[in-house]
Structures are given as structure tokens and as C-alpha cells.
TORKOL-4160 file (C-alpha; in steps of 0.2 Angstrom, whole numbers, padded with zeros to 4 digits, m for minus):
274
<pt num="1" X="m0302" Y="0028" Z="0552"/>
<pt num="2" X="m0296" Y="0013" Z="0547"/>
<pt num="3" X="m0290" Y="m0004" Z="0552"/>
<pt num="4" X="m0271" Y="m0010" Z="0550"/>
<pt num="5" X="m0268" Y="m0027" Z="0551"/>
<pt num="6" X="m0248" Y="m0033" Z="0558"/>
<pt num="7" X="m0237" Y="m0044" Z="0553"/>
<pt num="8" X="m0232" Y="m0050" Z="0569"/>
<pt num="9" X="m0247" Y="m0060" Z="0569"/>
<pt num="10" X="m0239" Y="m0070" Z="0554"/>
<pt num="11" X="m0219" Y="m0070" Z="0562"/>
<pt num="12" X="m0221" Y="m0089" Z="0557"/>
<pt num="13" X="m0226" Y="m0086" Z="0538"/>
<pt num="14" X="m0216" Y="m0077" Z="0525"/>
<pt num="15" X="m0219" Y="m0059" Z="0524"/>
<pt num="16" X="m0230" Y="m0064" Z="0505"/>
<pt num="17" X="m0241" Y="m0073" Z="0516"/>
<pt num="18" X="m0243" Y="m0058" Z="0526"/>
<pt num="19" X="m0247" Y="m0048" Z="0513"/>
<pt num="20" X="m0257" Y="m0060" Z="0504"/>
<pt num="21" X="m0269" Y="m0063" Z="0518"/>
<pt num="22" X="m0272" Y="m0044" Z="0519"/>
<pt num="23" X="m0278" Y="m0044" Z="0501"/>
<pt num="24" X="m0290" Y="m0057" Z="0507"/>
<pt num="25" X="m0297" Y="m0049" Z="0522"/>
<pt num="26" X="m0298" Y="m0032" Z="0510"/>
<pt num="27" X="m0287" Y="m0022" Z="0524"/>
<pt num="28" X="m0279" Y="m0007" Z="0515"/>
<pt num="29" X="m0266" Y="m0001" Z="0530"/>
<pt num="30" X="m0252" Y="m0009" Z="0540"/>
<pt num="31" X="m0241" Y="m0010" Z="0552"/>
<pt num="32" X="m0226" Y="m0018" Z="0548"/>
<pt num="33" X="m0216" Y="m0025" Z="0562"/>
<pt num="34" X="m0199" Y="m0027" Z="0560"/>
<pt num="35" X="m0191" Y="m0042" Z="0566"/>
<pt num="36" X="m0187" Y="m0061" Z="0560"/>
<pt num="37" X="m0189" Y="m0068" Z="0548"/>
<pt num="38" X="m0197" Y="m0055" Z="0539"/>
<pt num="39" X="m0186" Y="m0039" Z="0542"/>
<pt num="40" X="m0172" Y="m0035" Z="0554"/>
<pt num="41" X="m0160" Y="m0019" Z="0552"/>
<pt num="42" X="m0145" Y="m0029" Z="0561"/>
<pt num="43" X="m0146" Y="m0043" Z="0543"/>
<pt num="44" X="m0157" Y="m0038" Z="0527"/>
<pt num="45" X="m0147" Y="m0025" Z="0517"/>
<pt num="46" X="m0156" Y="m0009" Z="0510"/>
<pt num="47" X="m0160" Y="m0020" Z="0493"/>
<pt num="48" X="m0173" Y="m0032" Z="0504"/>
<pt num="49" X="m0183" Y="m0015" Z="0509"/>
<pt num="50" X="m0183" Y="m0008" Z="0492"/>
<pt num="51" X="m0192" Y="m0026" Z="0487"/>
<pt num="52" X="m0204" Y="m0025" Z="0503"/>
<pt num="53" X="m0209" Y="m0007" Z="0497"/>
<pt num="54" X="m0212" Y="m0014" Z="0478"/>
<pt num="55" X="m0221" Y="m0029" Z="0486"/>
<pt num="56" X="m0233" Y="m0016" Z="0496"/>
<pt num="57" X="m0237" Y="m0005" Z="0483"/>
<pt num="58" X="m0242" Y="m0018" Z="0471"/>
<pt num="59" X="m0255" Y="m0023" Z="0482"/>
<pt num="60" X="m0260" Y="m0005" Z="0486"/>
<pt num="61" X="m0257" Y="m0006" Z="0504"/>
<pt num="62" X="m0251" Y="0008" Z="0514"/>
<pt num="63" X="m0241" Y="0005" Z="0529"/>
<pt num="64" X="m0244" Y="0018" Z="0542"/>
<pt num="65" X="m0233" Y="0013" Z="0556"/>
<pt num="66" X="m0214" Y="0004" Z="0557"/>
<pt num="67" X="m0213" Y="m0007" Z="0573"/>
<pt num="68" X="m0196" Y="m0010" Z="0576"/>
<pt num="69" X="m0195" Y="m0025" Z="0588"/>
<pt num="70" X="m0189" Y="m0019" Z="0604"/>
<pt num="71" X="m0197" Y="m0029" Z="0617"/>
<pt num="72" X="m0187" Y="m0046" Z="0613"/>
<pt num="73" X="m0171" Y="m0039" Z="0604"/>
<pt num="74" X="m0157" Y="m0035" Z="0617"/>
<pt num="75" X="m0159" Y="m0016" Z="0614"/>
<pt num="76" X="m0164" Y="m0005" Z="0629"/>
<pt num="77" X="m0167" Y="0013" Z="0627"/>
<pt num="78" X="m0164" Y="0014" Z="0647"/>
<pt num="79" X="m0149" Y="0004" Z="0650"/>
<pt num="80" X="m0139" Y="0010" Z="0663"/>
<pt num="81" X="m0124" Y="0002" Z="0655"/>
<pt num="82" X="m0117" Y="0017" Z="0641"/>
<pt num="83" X="m0111" Y="0005" Z="0628"/>
<pt num="84" X="m0127" Y="m0005" Z="0628"/>
<pt num="85" X="m0137" Y="0012" Z="0628"/>
<pt num="86" X="m0127" Y="0019" Z="0612"/>
<pt num="87" X="m0131" Y="0003" Z="0602"/>
<pt num="88" X="m0148" Y="0002" Z="0606"/>
<pt num="89" X="m0150" Y="0023" Z="0601"/>
<pt num="90" X="m0139" Y="0017" Z="0585"/>
<pt num="91" X="m0151" Y="0002" Z="0581"/>
<pt num="92" X="m0167" Y="0014" Z="0582"/>
<pt num="93" X="m0158" Y="0028" Z="0573"/>
<pt num="94" X="m0156" Y="0015" Z="0558"/>
<pt num="95" X="m0174" Y="0009" Z="0560"/>
<pt num="96" X="m0179" Y="0028" Z="0558"/>
<pt num="97" X="m0171" Y="0028" Z="0541"/>
<pt num="98" X="m0178" Y="0009" Z="0537"/>
<pt num="99" X="m0197" Y="0020" Z="0539"/>
<pt num="100" X="m0191" Y="0034" Z="0529"/>
<pt num="101" X="m0185" Y="0021" Z="0516"/>
<pt num="102" X="m0203" Y="0014" Z="0516"/>
<pt num="103" X="m0210" Y="0030" Z="0518"/>
<pt num="104" X="m0220" Y="0027" Z="0533"/>
<pt num="105" X="m0226" Y="0043" Z="0544"/>
<pt num="106" X="m0221" Y="0034" Z="0559"/>
<pt num="107" X="m0211" Y="0024" Z="0570"/>
<pt num="108" X="m0216" Y="0017" Z="0587"/>
<pt num="109" X="m0203" Y="0017" Z="0601"/>
<pt num="110" X="m0205" Y="0012" Z="0618"/>
<pt num="111" X="m0197" Y="0018" Z="0634"/>
<pt num="112" X="m0187" Y="0000" Z="0638"/>
<pt num="113" X="m0184" Y="m0002" Z="0655"/>
<pt num="114" X="m0173" Y="0001" Z="0668"/>
<pt num="115" X="m0161" Y="m0008" Z="0680"/>
<pt num="116" X="m0169" Y="m0013" Z="0695"/>
<pt num="117" X="m0153" Y="m0009" Z="0705"/>
<pt num="118" X="m0152" Y="0009" Z="0700"/>
<pt num="119" X="m0163" Y="0022" Z="0706"/>
<pt num="120" X="m0180" Y="0026" Z="0694"/>
<pt num="121" X="m0176" Y="0044" Z="0691"/>
<pt num="122" X="m0158" Y="0037" Z="0683"/>
<pt num="123" X="m0168" Y="0025" Z="0672"/>
<pt num="124" X="m0179" Y="0040" Z="0665"/>
<pt num="125" X="m0165" Y="0050" Z="0661"/>
<pt num="126" X="m0155" Y="0037" Z="0652"/>
<pt num="127" X="m0173" Y="0033" Z="0642"/>
<pt num="128" X="m0177" Y="0052" Z="0639"/>
<pt num="129" X="m0159" Y="0055" Z="0632"/>
<pt num="130" X="m0161" Y="0041" Z="0619"/>
<pt num="131" X="m0177" Y="0047" Z="0615"/>
<pt num="132" X="m0173" Y="0065" Z="0611"/>
<pt num="133" X="m0160" Y="0059" Z="0601"/>
<pt num="134" X="m0171" Y="0049" Z="0590"/>
<pt num="135" X="m0184" Y="0063" Z="0591"/>
<pt num="136" X="m0172" Y="0075" Z="0582"/>
<pt num="137" X="m0168" Y="0064" Z="0569"/>
<pt num="138" X="m0185" Y="0059" Z="0566"/>
<pt num="139" X="m0188" Y="0079" Z="0564"/>
<pt num="140" X="m0174" Y="0080" Z="0552"/>
<pt num="141" X="m0184" Y="0065" Z="0542"/>
<pt num="142" X="m0198" Y="0069" Z="0544"/>
<pt num="143" X="m0208" Y="0056" Z="0554"/>
<pt num="144" X="m0218" Y="0057" Z="0569"/>
<pt num="145" X="m0211" Y="0047" Z="0586"/>
<pt num="146" X="m0228" Y="0037" Z="0590"/>
<pt num="147" X="m0221" Y="0033" Z="0609"/>
<pt num="148" X="m0232" Y="0017" Z="0615"/>
<pt num="149" X="m0235" Y="0015" Z="0635"/>
<pt num="150" X="m0232" Y="0000" Z="0640"/>
<pt num="151" X="m0240" Y="m0013" Z="0654"/>
<pt num="152" X="m0231" Y="m0014" Z="0670"/>
<pt num="153" X="m0228" Y="m0032" Z="0666"/>
<pt num="154" X="m0216" Y="m0024" Z="0651"/>
<pt num="155" X="m0207" Y="m0010" Z="0659"/>
<pt num="156" X="m0206" Y="0001" Z="0674"/>
<pt num="157" X="m0205" Y="0017" Z="0668"/>
<pt num="158" X="m0217" Y="0021" Z="0653"/>
<pt num="159" X="m0234" Y="0012" Z="0657"/>
<pt num="160" X="m0248" Y="0027" Z="0659"/>
<pt num="161" X="m0252" Y="0042" Z="0650"/>
<pt num="162" X="m0246" Y="0054" Z="0663"/>
<pt num="163" X="m0230" Y="0046" Z="0660"/>
<pt num="164" X="m0229" Y="0049" Z="0643"/>
<pt num="165" X="m0236" Y="0068" Z="0645"/>
<pt num="166" X="m0220" Y="0068" Z="0657"/>
<pt num="167" X="m0209" Y="0064" Z="0644"/>
<pt num="168" X="m0215" Y="0074" Z="0628"/>
<pt num="169" X="m0213" Y="0088" Z="0639"/>
<pt num="170" X="m0198" Y="0086" Z="0645"/>
<pt num="171" X="m0193" Y="0083" Z="0626"/>
<pt num="172" X="m0201" Y="0095" Z="0619"/>
<pt num="173" X="m0200" Y="0090" Z="0601"/>
<pt num="174" X="m0213" Y="0091" Z="0589"/>
<pt num="175" X="m0210" Y="0074" Z="0581"/>
<pt num="176" X="m0215" Y="0066" Z="0597"/>
<pt num="177" X="m0234" Y="0060" Z="0601"/>
<pt num="178" X="m0242" Y="0048" Z="0612"/>
<pt num="179" X="m0254" Y="0033" Z="0609"/>
<pt num="180" X="m0263" Y="0020" Z="0614"/>
<pt num="181" X="m0264" Y="0002" Z="0615"/>
<pt num="182" X="m0280" Y="m0002" Z="0622"/>
<pt num="183" X="m0270" Y="m0017" Z="0635"/>
<pt num="184" X="m0259" Y="m0002" Z="0642"/>
<pt num="185" X="m0272" Y="0008" Z="0645"/>
<pt num="186" X="m0284" Y="m0002" Z="0653"/>
<pt num="187" X="m0271" Y="m0008" Z="0664"/>
<pt num="188" X="m0267" Y="0011" Z="0666"/>
<pt num="189" X="m0285" Y="0012" Z="0672"/>
<pt num="190" X="m0287" Y="0028" Z="0657"/>
<pt num="191" X="m0300" Y="0029" Z="0644"/>
<pt num="192" X="m0298" Y="0039" Z="0626"/>
<pt num="193" X="m0305" Y="0051" Z="0630"/>
<pt num="194" X="m0291" Y="0055" Z="0641"/>
<pt num="195" X="m0278" Y="0054" Z="0625"/>
<pt num="196" X="m0290" Y="0067" Z="0615"/>
<pt num="197" X="m0288" Y="0077" Z="0632"/>
<pt num="198" X="m0269" Y="0076" Z="0631"/>
<pt num="199" X="m0258" Y="0089" Z="0617"/>
<pt num="200" X="m0251" Y="0086" Z="0603"/>
<pt num="201" X="m0267" Y="0073" Z="0595"/>
<pt num="202" X="m0268" Y="0054" Z="0593"/>
<pt num="203" X="m0258" Y="0049" Z="0579"/>
<pt num="204" X="m0260" Y="0029" Z="0582"/>
<pt num="205" X="m0272" Y="0017" Z="0591"/>
<pt num="206" X="m0265" Y="m0003" Z="0594"/>
<pt num="207" X="m0283" Y="m0011" Z="0596"/>
<pt num="208" X="m0284" Y="m0027" Z="0605"/>
<pt num="209" X="m0293" Y="m0036" Z="0619"/>
<pt num="210" X="m0285" Y="m0041" Z="0634"/>
<pt num="211" X="m0288" Y="m0052" Z="0652"/>
<pt num="212" X="m0286" Y="m0037" Z="0663"/>
<pt num="213" X="m0272" Y="m0046" Z="0669"/>
<pt num="214" X="m0258" Y="m0048" Z="0659"/>
<pt num="215" X="m0252" Y="m0043" Z="0643"/>
<pt num="216" X="m0259" Y="m0054" Z="0633"/>
<pt num="217" X="m0264" Y="m0046" Z="0616"/>
<pt num="218" X="m0281" Y="m0056" Z="0610"/>
<pt num="219" X="m0289" Y="m0055" Z="0594"/>
<pt num="220" X="m0306" Y="m0045" Z="0599"/>
<pt num="221" X="m0319" Y="m0053" Z="0607"/>
<pt num="222" X="m0306" Y="m0065" Z="0614"/>
<pt num="223" X="m0304" Y="m0057" Z="0631"/>
<pt num="224" X="m0314" Y="m0047" Z="0644"/>
<pt num="225" X="m0309" Y="m0028" Z="0640"/>
<pt num="226" X="m0323" Y="m0015" Z="0634"/>
<pt num="227" X="m0316" Y="m0012" Z="0617"/>
<pt num="228" X="m0334" Y="m0008" Z="0611"/>
<pt num="229" X="m0334" Y="0009" Z="0621"/>
<pt num="230" X="m0318" Y="0014" Z="0616"/>
<pt num="231" X="m0321" Y="0011" Z="0596"/>
<pt num="232" X="m0336" Y="0023" Z="0602"/>
<pt num="233" X="m0328" Y="0033" Z="0609"/>
<pt num="234" X="m0313" Y="0035" Z="0594"/>
<pt num="235" X="m0328" Y="0040" Z="0584"/>
<pt num="236" X="m0336" Y="0051" Z="0593"/>
<pt num="237" X="m0319" Y="0063" Z="0594"/>
<pt num="238" X="m0318" Y="0061" Z="0577"/>
<pt num="239" X="m0301" Y="0051" Z="0576"/>
<pt num="240" X="m0297" Y="0047" Z="0558"/>
<pt num="241" X="m0282" Y="0037" Z="0562"/>
<pt num="242" X="m0279" Y="0019" Z="0561"/>
<pt num="243" X="m0279" Y="0006" Z="0573"/>
<pt num="244" X="m0269" Y="m0009" Z="0571"/>
<pt num="245" X="m0275" Y="m0028" Z="0577"/>
<pt num="246" X="m0258" Y="m0031" Z="0586"/>
<pt num="247" X="m0263" Y="m0047" Z="0588"/>
<pt num="248" X="m0250" Y="m0059" Z="0595"/>
<pt num="249" X="m0248" Y="m0079" Z="0604"/>
<pt num="250" X="m0246" Y="m0093" Z="0603"/>
<pt num="251" X="m0266" Y="m0099" Z="0601"/>
<pt num="252" X="m0266" Y="m0086" Z="0586"/>
<pt num="253" X="m0249" Y="m0091" Z="0576"/>
<pt num="254" X="m0253" Y="m0106" Z="0568"/>
<pt num="255" X="m0269" Y="m0098" Z="0559"/>
<pt num="256" X="m0265" Y="m0080" Z="0560"/>
<pt num="257" X="m0280" Y="m0075" Z="0545"/>
<pt num="258" X="m0293" Y="m0082" Z="0556"/>
<pt num="259" X="m0289" Y="m0070" Z="0570"/>
<pt num="260" X="m0288" Y="m0056" Z="0560"/>
<pt num="261" X="m0306" Y="m0058" Z="0551"/>
<pt num="262" X="m0314" Y="m0064" Z="0567"/>
<pt num="263" X="m0309" Y="m0046" Z="0572"/>
<pt num="264" X="m0313" Y="m0038" Z="0557"/>
<pt num="265" X="m0330" Y="m0045" Z="0559"/>
<pt num="266" X="m0332" Y="m0039" Z="0575"/>
<pt num="267" X="m0329" Y="m0020" Z="0569"/>
<pt num="268" X="m0342" Y="m0020" Z="0554"/>
<pt num="269" X="m0353" Y="m0016" Z="0565"/>
<pt num="270" X="m0345" Y="m0001" Z="0569"/>
<pt num="271" X="m0344" Y="0006" Z="0551"/>
<pt num="272" X="m0326" Y="0002" Z="0551"/>
<pt num="273" X="m0318" Y="0001" Z="0534"/>
<pt num="274" X="m0301" Y="m0007" Z="0531"/>
């Protein structure tokens, strides 16, 4: 298993600054966050994608996951408004094609958030139908959809492995898999062992620390979570995917390189390769 850096931590720097930072840190894999100012499908042409692919390959980096921005931008796969929901599906569809252009093996997706004015079951059905549409496209493109549970601070739909398994069973697509975000996993009272007991395998992990009280995504060692035991669990199960350092927050944006390298130092005791 290996460590991947993520450009969301470098969101206030040019994309090239992120790539150069990965080189300096000795990280060979990246998770590409598709958001401004680095790349946004609503603004950037195909030529920008090809330029990104060229720059990534020139540094011998490997894109392990493509993650379109979906918590801040006005897209919601569970929206009650049918026009808004259709625009949201179209946004993710275009991002799937962008992921294919970048030769990424998977795209991350979340459930969106249900309107509080309607029954949760209705919002669940909206999200399920939206993600099923995307799963069919992913199948055709040979991509995986990595379904990430969010925290209860972010959504009222998919916040646990149980929710993930229910949606996977409902949709029944071989392209849809559940992934780990360690902050959401902790808040749900789960462990990596639970995910390895679930069907379909584990395609991807967001490995971050947290405060056990919010959706804070902290550098390793900056929080209170027992992330060391989770790393040991991943190793015990022979996990061979990537663990992305999805570090976010104003404390990190001015000096993202420091946060990444601090976390790498913490992980070297476990024999991680970058």
C-alpha cells in the first residue's frame, strides 16, 4: 500500500506547486481534487486536462483517484428539485469522462444531502437513482465509483458502512465500491476491519486525523484519533490500495508542504512507501 498526496491541501497555490511538492516529498501517487483554481469541468477545456496529464506524467506521478468538488459547489445528487438533480448528474458525468481522460482508475462520489423538508426515504431514492446513472457510465468507461461516507455534519444520508452496503445492494453495479474516510469512520463507530468484512473489497482510503467531535480533517498527529491502529489493520488485511492524506483547513493552506511531510514522517514507522 502507498501514500497519495491531494491537491486540495494546496488549493491556494498553483497546481504546479502541488506537483513540485509531491516530488520534493518523494510521493509517487496523487488524488486529484477537481476544483478551482486547479481544474473545474465547468470552466476548463479538454486541453487543460491534457496539459495536466502531461505534467503529471512528466513527474512520473500516478493518479490513483479523481475527486470532483461536491461539498461546496452547488451540485447535489439527492436534491428534490429535478432540474437541480439532473444538472448534478450531468456534472458528475462530465467528471467521469475527465477521470477517464486522466487515466485515473476511479472517481470518488458521495450521496449529496437530502432536503430536510422531505422524508429521508425520498432523498435516499433520489441519491440512489443519481448514483445508479453514474455507475452505468462508470461501467462503460471501465472506472470504479468509490462511494465515500460523509459525516453527520455534512449529510443526512450516507454516513456509515451500513448505508454504503445498502446502496450498493440496491444499485447492484460492479463498478460501485465503498471506501474509507477515517474521520467519518470514527464518528460512525467503525474500524477498517468492518470494511474488510463487507463485499466488494476496499478500493481506496482517506487517512487523516481528527478531533472526534467534528468533520475536521487534520494532519496525522494533530488530532486524537487512533489512526495508528487503523494503519496496522490495513496492513494486517493486506490492503494494497492507496491512502490519501486528505488534509484540509485554514491551519494548513498557507504551508501545505509542512502538513504533508509531517504526516509522512509519522507513517514511515509503519514501512509505508510514498
